[in-house]
C-alpha positions in Angstrom: -26.8 8.7 16.2 -28.2 8.6 19.8 -25.7 7.8 22.5 -27.5 4.6 23.3 -26.6 3.1 20.0 -22.9 3.4 20.9 -23.5 0.2 22.9 -23.2 -1.6 19.6 -19.5 -1.0 19.8 -19.0 -1.6 23.5 -18.8 -5.3 23.3 -16.1 -5.3 20.6 -12.7 -6.2 22.1 -9.9 -6.0 19.6 -6.7 -7.9 19.4 -4.9 -5.7 16.9 -4.2 -2.0 17.4 -4.5 -1.4 13.7 -8.1 -2.6 13.8 -8.9 -0.1 16.5 -7.2 2.7 14.6 -9.2 2.0 11.5 -12.6 0.9 12.9 -12.9 3.5 15.7 -10.7 6.5 14.8 -10.9 6.3 11.0 -7.2 6.5 10.2 -5.1 4.0 8.2 -1.6 4.7 9.5 -0.1 5.4 12.9 2.0 8.5 13.5 5.6 8.1 14.6 6.0 6.4 17.9 2.3 5.6 18.5 2.5 1.9 17.7 5.7 1.5 19.7 4.1 3.0 22.8 0.9 1.0 22.4 2.8 -2.3 22.0 4.8 -1.5 25.1 1.8 -0.9 27.4 -0.1 -3.9 25.9 2.9 -6.0 26.9 2.7 -4.8 30.4 5.7 -2.5 30.3 6.1 1.0 31.7 6.7 3.6 29.0 7.4 7.3 28.6 6.4 9.2 25.5 7.9 12.7 24.9 6.0 13.8 21.8 5.1 17.3 20.7 1.6 18.6 20.8 -0.3 17.4 17.8 1.7 14.1 17.5 -1.3 12.0 18.7 -0.4 11.2 22.3 -4.0 10.5 23.3 -4.3 7.5 20.9 -1.4 5.8 22.7 -3.8 5.0 25.6 -7.2 5.3 24.0 -6.5 2.4 21.7 -5.3 0.1 24.5 -8.5 1.0 26.4 -10.4 -0.9 23.8 -8.1 -3.9 24.1 -7.1 -4.3 27.8 -9.3 -6.3 30.2 -9.5 -3.6 32.8 -9.9 0.2 32.7 -7.4 2.9 31.8 -7.0 5.5 34.6 -5.9 8.8 33.1 -4.5 11.5 35.4 -4.9 14.9 33.7 -4.3 18.4 35.0 -7.5 20.3 34.0 -11.2 19.6 34.3 -12.1 21.4 31.1 -9.5 19.3 29.1 -10.9 16.1 30.6 -14.4 17.0 29.7 -13.5 17.7 26.1 -11.7 14.4 25.8 -14.5 12.5 27.4 -17.1 14.1 25.1 -15.0 13.2 22.1 -14.5 9.6 23.3 -18.2 9.1 24.0 -18.9 10.1 20.4 -16.6 7.3 19.3 -18.4 4.7 21.3 -16.1 4.5 24.3 -17.4 4.1 27.8 -15.5 7.1 29.3 -16.2 9.4 32.2 -14.5 11.8 34.6 -14.8 12.2 38.3 -14.0 15.8 39.5 -14.9 18.4 42.1 -17.7 19.9 40.0 -19.9 16.9 40.3 -22.8 16.5 42.8 -22.1 13.8 45.4 -24.8 11.4 43.9 -23.3 11.7 40.4 -19.8 11.1 41.7 -21.0 8.0 43.5 -22.8 6.7 40.5 -19.8 7.1 38.2 -17.5 5.4 40.7 -19.9 2.6 41.1 -19.9 2.0 37.4 -16.1 2.1 37.4 -16.0 -0.5 40.3 -18.4 -2.8 38.3 -16.0 -2.7 35.3 -18.3 -0.7 33.1 -15.9 2.1 32.4 -13.1 1.9 29.8 -11.4 5.2 30.6 -11.7 7.2 33.8 -10.2 10.7 33.9 -9.1 12.2 37.2 -7.2 15.3 38.3 -4.1 14.5 40.4 -5.6 16.3 43.4 -8.4 13.7 43.4 -6.0 11.0 44.4 -4.9 12.7 47.6 -8.0 11.6 49.6 -10.2 8.6 50.1 -10.8 8.1 46.4 -7.3 6.6 46.1 -8.3 3.6 48.2 -11.4 3.2 46.1 -9.4 3.1 42.9 -7.0 0.6 44.4 -9.9 -1.9 44.6 -11.0 -1.4 41.0 -10.1 -3.3 37.8 -7.4 -1.1 36.4 -5.0 -2.3 33.6 -3.1 0.9 32.9 -2.3 4.2 34.6 -1.6 7.2 32.3 0.0 10.4 33.6 -0.7 13.1 31.0 1.3 16.3 31.0 3.8 14.4 33.1 6.3 17.3 33.2 4.1 18.7 35.9 5.6 16.2 38.3 9.0 17.7 38.1 10.3 20.8 40.0 12.5 21.4 37.0 9.6 21.3 34.5 8.0 24.5 33.4 4.6 23.9 35.0 5.2 22.1 38.3 2.1 20.9 40.1 2.7 19.7 43.7 -0.3 17.3 43.5 1.6 15.3 40.8 4.2 14.4 43.4 1.5 12.5 45.3 1.3 10.0 42.4 4.4 8.3 43.7 3.5 4.8 44.9 0.3 4.6 42.7 1.9 1.9 40.5 2.5 -0.4 43.5 -0.9 0.3 45.0 -2.6 -0.8 41.8 -0.7 -4.1 41.6 2.4 -3.2 39.6 0.3 -2.4 36.5 2.1 -0.5 33.7 2.4 3.3 33.9 2.5 5.5 30.8 3.9 9.0 31.2 3.2 11.5 28.4 4.5 15.0 27.9 5.1 17.4 25.0 8.1 19.1 26.5 10.8 17.6 28.7 14.5 17.9 29.0 16.7 15.0 30.1 16.6 16.3 33.7 12.8 16.4 33.7 12.5 12.9 32.1 14.7 11.5 34.9 12.6 13.1 37.5 9.4 11.7 35.9 10.8 8.2 35.9 11.9 8.4 39.5 8.8 10.0 40.9 6.5 7.5 39.2 8.5 4.5 40.2 8.8 3.3 36.6 10.9 0.1 36.1 13.0 -0.5 33.0 10.6 1.7 30.9 10.4 1.6 27.2 10.3 5.1 25.7 9.8 7.1 22.6 11.0 10.7 21.9 9.4 12.2 18.9 10.8 15.1 16.8 10.1 18.5 18.2 10.1 19.9 14.6 6.6 20.9 13.6 6.9 21.9 9.9 3.3 23.1 9.7 4.1 25.8 12.3 5.6 29.0 10.8 7.5 30.9 13.5 8.1 34.6 13.4 10.0 36.5 16.2 9.7 40.3 16.7 11.8 42.3 19.0 9.7 45.0 20.7 11.0 48.6 21.1 13.1 50.7 18.8 16.4 49.3 17.6 17.4 46.1 16.0 14.9 43.2 15.4 16.6 39.8 15.7 19.1 40.3 12.9 19.3 43.1 10.3 19.3 46.9 10.3 18.0 49.2 13.0 14.2 49.6 12.8 11.7 51.9 14.4 9.5 50.5 17.3 6.6 48.5 16.0 3.1 49.3 17.0 2.2 45.9 18.5 -1.6 46.6 18.8 -1.7 47.6 15.1 0.1 44.4 14.2 -2.4 42.4 16.3 -5.3 43.9 14.5 -3.8 43.2 11.1 -2.9 39.7 12.0 -6.4 38.9 13.3 -8.3 40.8 10.6 -6.6 38.7 7.9 -7.7 35.6 9.8 -11.2 36.6 10.6 -13.3 33.4 11.3 -10.2 31.4 12.3 -9.2 30.5 15.8 -6.3 32.3 17.5 -4.7 32.4 21.0 -3.1 35.6 22.2 -0.9 35.3 25.2 0.0 38.2 27.5 2.2 38.3 30.6 -0.2 40.0 33.0 -3.9 40.0 33.7 -4.2 43.7 33.2 -2.7 43.3 29.7 -5.1 40.5 28.9 -8.1 42.6 29.9 -7.0 45.7 28.1 -6.0 43.8 24.9 -9.2 41.9 24.8 -11.2 45.1 25.2 -9.1 46.8 22.5 -9.7 44.0 20.0 -13.4 43.8 20.7 -13.7 47.6 20.2 -12.2 47.1 16.8 -14.6 44.4 15.6 -12.6 41.3 16.6 -14.6 38.5 18.3 -12.3 38.2 21.4 -12.6 37.1 25.0 -10.3 37.3 28.0 -9.1 34.4 30.1 -7.1 34.5 33.3 -7.1 33.2 36.9 -8.5 36.5 38.2 -11.8 36.2 36.4 -14.8 34.6 38.2 -15.0 30.9 37.5 -18.3 31.2 35.6 -16.9 33.9 33.3 -13.7 32.0 32.6 -15.7 28.8 31.8 -18.1 30.8 29.6 -15.2 32.4 27.6 -13.4 29.1 27.2 -16.6 27.4 26.0 -17.2 30.2 23.5 -13.8 29.8 22.1 -14.0 26.0 21.9 -17.3 26.3 20.1 -16.1 28.9 17.6 -18.4 31.6 19.0 -15.4 33.8 19.5 -12.3 33.8 17.3 -9.7 34.9 19.7 -8.9 34.0 23.3 -6.6 36.5 25.0 -5.0 34.8 28.0 -2.3 34.5 30.5 -0.5 31.2 30.6 -3.3 30.0 32.9 -4.9 29.1 29.5 -2.8 26.5 27.9 -3.2 22.8 28.8 -6.9 23.4 29.1 -7.4 23.6 25.4 -7.7 20.5 23.2 -8.9 22.5 20.1 -7.3 21.2 17.0 -8.1 24.1 14.6 -6.1 26.9 16.2 -4.5 28.7 13.2 -2.6 31.4 15.1 -0.7 31.7 18.4 0.7 35.1 19.3 2.8 35.9 22.3 2.2 39.6 23.0 4.9 39.2 25.6 7.8 36.7 25.7 7.1 33.4 27.4 9.0 32.5 30.6 11.1 29.7 29.1 11.9 27.7 25.9 9.8 24.8 27.3 6.8 27.1 27.9 7.2 28.6 24.5 7.3 25.3 22.7 4.4 24.0 24.7 2.3 27.1 24.0 2.9 27.4 20.3 2.2 23.7 20.1 -1.5 24.6 20.6 -1.5 25.8 17.0 -2.1 23.5 14.0 -2.8 20.3 16.0 -4.7 19.0 13.0 -1.5 19.2 10.9 -2.6 22.1 8.8 -0.3 25.1 8.4 -0.5 27.7 11.2 1.4 30.8 12.3 3.2 31.4 15.6 4.3 35.0 16.4 6.4 35.9 19.4 7.1 39.5 20.5 10.0 39.7 23.0 12.2 42.2 24.8 14.7 42.4 27.6 11.9 44.3 29.5 10.0 41.0 29.4 12.9 39.3 31.1 12.8 41.9 33.9 9.0 41.6 34.1 9.3 38.0 35.0 11.6 38.9 37.9 8.5 40.0 39.9 7.3 36.4 39.9 10.5 35.0 41.3 9.9 36.0 44.9 7.2 33.4 45.1 9.8 30.6 44.6 11.3 29.7 48.0 14.0 27.3 46.7 17.0 29.5 45.8 18.4 27.0 43.3 15.0 26.7 41.6 14.6 30.5 41.6 18.0 30.9 39.8 17.2 28.1 37.3 13.9 29.7 36.5 15.5 33.1 35.7 18.2 31.4 33.7 15.5 29.7 31.5 13.9 33.1 30.7 17.2 34.5 29.7 17.9 31.5 27.5 14.7 32.1 25.6 15.5 35.8 25.1 19.0 34.9 23.7 17.5 32.1 21.4 15.1 34.6 19.9 17.6 37.5 19.6 20.5 35.7 18.0 18.6 34.8 14.8 19.1 31.6 12.9 16.5 29.0 12.2 13.9 29.1 15.0 13.0 25.4 14.7 16.7 24.3 14.8 17.3 26.3 17.9 14.2 25.1 19.7 15.0 21.5 18.9 18.6 21.9 20.0 17.3 22.8 23.5 15.8 19.3 23.7 18.9 17.6 22.4 17.6 17.2 18.9 19.8 17.9 15.9 17.9 19.6 13.1 19.0 21.2 9.9 17.6 24.7 9.2 13.9 24.3 8.4 14.2 26.3 5.2 10.6 27.2 4.9 8.9 27.4 8.4 10.4 30.4 10.1 11.1 34.0 9.4 14.9 33.7 9.3 14.9 30.9 6.8 12.3 32.4 4.5 13.6 36.0 4.9 10.0 37.1 5.6 9.3 38.8 8.9 6.3 40.2 10.6 5.6 42.6 7.7 4.8 39.7 5.4 2.1 38.6 7.9 0.5 42.0 8.6 1.0 43.6 5.2 -1.2 41.2 3.3 -4.7 42.3 2.2 -7.7 41.1 4.2 -8.5 37.5 3.3 -11.9 35.9 2.9 -13.8 35.5 6.2 -13.3 31.9 7.4 -10.7 31.2 4.7 -9.7 27.6 4.4 -6.4 27.0 6.1 -3.6 26.5 3.7 -2.0 23.0 3.3 1.4 22.2 4.6 2.4 21.0 1.1 3.6 23.7 -1.4 0.9 22.6 -3.8 -1.9 23.6 -1.4 -3.6 26.2 -3.8 -7.3 25.8 -3.4 -10.0 26.6 -5.9 -13.0 28.8 -5.0 -15.2 25.7 -5.3 -13.2 23.8 -2.6 -13.3 26.9 -0.4 -17.0 27.1 -0.7 -17.5 23.4 0.1 -15.3 23.8 3.1 -17.4 26.7 4.5 -20.6 24.8 3.8 -19.2 21.8 5.7 -18.0 24.0 8.6 -21.5 25.4 9.0 -22.9 21.9 9.2 -20.3 21.0 11.8 -21.1 24.0 13.9 -24.9 23.2 13.8 -24.3 19.6 14.8 -21.9 20.6 17.6 -24.1 23.3 19.0 -27.0 20.8 19.1 -24.9 18.4 21.1 -23.4 21.1 23.3 -19.8 20.2 22.3 -16.9 22.1 20.6 -17.0 21.9 16.8 -13.7 20.0 16.5 -15.1 17.1 18.4 -17.5 16.4 15.5 -14.7 16.5 12.9 -11.3 18.3 12.6 -10.6 21.0 10.0 -8.3 18.4 8.3 -11.2 16.0 8.0 -13.4 18.8 6.6 -10.7 19.7 4.1 -10.5 16.1 3.0 -14.2 16.1 2.4 -14.1 19.4 0.5 -11.3 18.2 -1.8 -12.5 14.6 -2.4 -16.2 15.3 -2.7 -17.4 11.9 -1.4 -20.9 11.0 -2.6 -21.5 7.8 -0.8 -20.9 6.5 2.8 -18.1 4.2 1.5 -16.4 7.2 -0.1 -16.8 9.3 3.0 -15.3 6.5 5.1 -12.1 6.8 3.0 -11.5 10.4 4.3 -8.9 10.3 7.1 -10.5 11.0 10.4 -13.9 9.5 9.4 -14.4 6.1 11.1 -17.5 3.9 11.2 -18.8 5.4 14.4 -18.7 9.0 13.3 -20.0 7.9 9.8 -23.1 6.5 11.5 -23.5 9.5 13.7 -22.8 12.4 11.3 -22.4 11.0 7.8 -25.8 11.7 6.4 -25.6 15.4 7.3 -22.2 15.9 5.6 -23.1 13.9 2.5 -26.3 16.0 2.2 -24.2 19.2 2.4 -21.8 17.9 -0.3 -24.7 17.0 -2.6 -26.2 20.5 -2.3 -22.9 21.9 -3.5 -23.2 20.2 -6.8 
């Protein structure tokens, strides 16, 4: 469907969020907390949503954007993330755009003029953009809602503090006391309090989702000779050998591999590439064009593995990451939860493996000298030690992580190594799987026939072809979960395809024929 035909949907203003959910996004039911947040902002109330990655935070402001009289202003931390979200929204018929430092002056002016004329439903900006003259321009525009995404960045006590976020103070008042929606995947009570104060939120409504992601199977491995978490003494593991085994059994699937240092990123990416793994490096020391090229290759499934420092994290909106590995221990529990949250955002089962050691704790000490505030410096080191102790004492991984965020959880029973009794050996010792194997379902009855697997691969090839033709990541066309639904249900008509979760009328019109043709060819 050409972009111009999306105008058919522009005029539609909805009065019921359920209508937007079904007609635009192709889903029948809201996820926990989504409707509550949507109702709050539509009623003009400030609201904060603390919801884990994959819980559907974006819908809490994208649905109001189709219902409110003015635009939704979205403050988001990374240009690449904004671009992906805008690309996805345009393909759903939204009038969405972004204004950032990469634009030519004429293009920037044109987009802002459209925003001033009320022609834009969602405008994405980086917080730094609101430090200059653009702030006064925005103040004179028709804005109905301000969204602060990754809101923990506003807090000194959050795990990813961004000074520019502090400049958002006062924005609510400047825009006429319109509601503010703050969203984050990880925030302690202290950080939440800081967010509310900094943004000037008044009597906010709020929703805190469960941090338990049952589709994420967590495995922790202590590096070095000696004891691993709990159990008898063991010899030192060969981490590189483990990585090769993990990635070879998941060939064709997307994985993120985190390392502490840039040197480790470069050497690990080179090692994997030399052994036949489609891997690329990502860190702040690479030239901008190289970093962008590698991220695009990963987003578009041209490489399977991105090896990265934590500079790569919030910049990815990829829903079909099946494996997240920490080659080195993260710097805090918050960072760990945020980073493993990049896996399985489509709800399908995915693995999260974290290697850790006391040497990693010492390694992070070298970064502490850059923190001038003594109290913050001590707090930062304390958080690193807390994560080491959490991983080393054993017990249910999910229960321990949830407890850090004041959530009481019974042992997961089936989604971590200590509950299942299956450690890293179970992951690396399995025989090589089929290339591009269909991700297993979360439910225990997720056994798949060869016919379903074959249909999924056929649909994935179609998705890749369409995405490449449009110059967007494959998951923007359809998620793995949607493709799995097609593969299992075998829809033969447009009406049957529309019943697959994640397939709405807009995407049906744009892509439906190509996928129906592929399904017919599989008969």
